N, C-alpha and C positions, 0 to 999 in steps of 0.2 A: 561536424556539429550534430548533436542530437537534441531533439526537443520532446518533452513529455506533456501530455496533457490529460489531466484527470476529468472523469465526469461521472455522473450517477449518484452524486449526494443528494440528500433531501431530508425531509421530516418523516419520522415513523415513531409508532407507538412502542413502548416497551414490550419485548417479547417478539417483536416482528423482525423482518429481514429486509436487507437491502444489498445491492451489488454495486460497487464502484469499480470502474475501469480506469486503466492507464494505458494510453496509446502512444507509442513512440514514432518519431518520424526523423528522417535525415539519415545519418550513418548508423543504422540500427545494427548492422553486422558487427559493430565494435563493442556492443554491450555484452557483458559477461554476467552481471548479478544485478538483482534490483531488490528493493525492499519497500514496504509501506510503513509509514510513521503517522503520528497523529499528534496534534497539539490543541490542548483545550485552553480556555483563557486563563492567563496567569500562571500556566503550568509550562514546564519543559517540554520540548518536543520528545516524544517516546516512541520507541520501536514497537512495531505491531506484527509484522511478518516478513519473511525473506523467501526469495525464490531465486535459484540461478535461472537465467534469462531463458535459455533454450533447453533446460533439463528438468528433472523431476525433484530436485533437492528443496526442501522447504523447512523453515523453522519458524516457530511462533512465540509470541509473549505468553507468558504464563496466564496473564489475564484475559487472553482471548483463545487459547488453545481449547479445542473442542466446540468452539462456536464459529470460528472464522476459518475459511479456506482461501488460500491463495493458488491460483491456476493461471495458465497462459494459453494463448493461441498465436503461435509463431507465425502463421499466415497473415495474421492481422496486426502483428506487432503489438499486441495487446496483452496485458496482464490484468486479472481480475482479483477482486477481493470480495468474496462472498460472506456476508456478516449475517448470521443468525442469532435468535435469542438476544437481541440487542437489549442493552441496559441503559438507563440514563447516564451512567458514567462513560459510556462510549462516545458521548457527544464530544466532537472535536472537529477541526479541519484536518482532513486526511490528505496526506501527501505521498506520492510516489517518488522514489528516488533511485537512481542507477549508477553503475561504475562500470569502467572498461577493464577491470582487473579483478582477479579472484582474490579473497581474503577470508580468513577464519573470523575476523572481526566484523560481524554483520550487524551488531545492535546500535553502534554509534553513528549518528547522523553525520559526524565529520569524515566518516569513511566514504562517503558518496559525494560525487561532484556534479551530478545532473539532477535536477528537481523539477517537479512540475508545480503549478500555481496553487494547488490544493482544491479540495471540494468539501463543502461543509456537510457534515453528518449531524443531525439533531434528533435525539431520542426523547420522547416525551413520556412522563411517568403516569 
């Protein structure tokens, strides 16, 4: 069993920065890949960023490329999403997700079987 817990959300002004974290516990050695998704009220859950759990490979949604950075600290079993130059349209609940296999399909939420509870990020204009 693996459990994911997000933290670090909050309220920030447009143009500001925020870092959210995703800490894994349990059988973390089984994790292969993870991703960040977000969901705004009334919208579908959308892909934000991908990282292979213990390596450097990353991918980003076009809407956040150049502003968001995903990184990891394997010693802490934690993955971070650093969000800079935040915009009001970044407002959403941010979720981390993980899976125990590798796949080239990294943008669909159905491809991940372990989810955190989410953390709210609100960007004011």
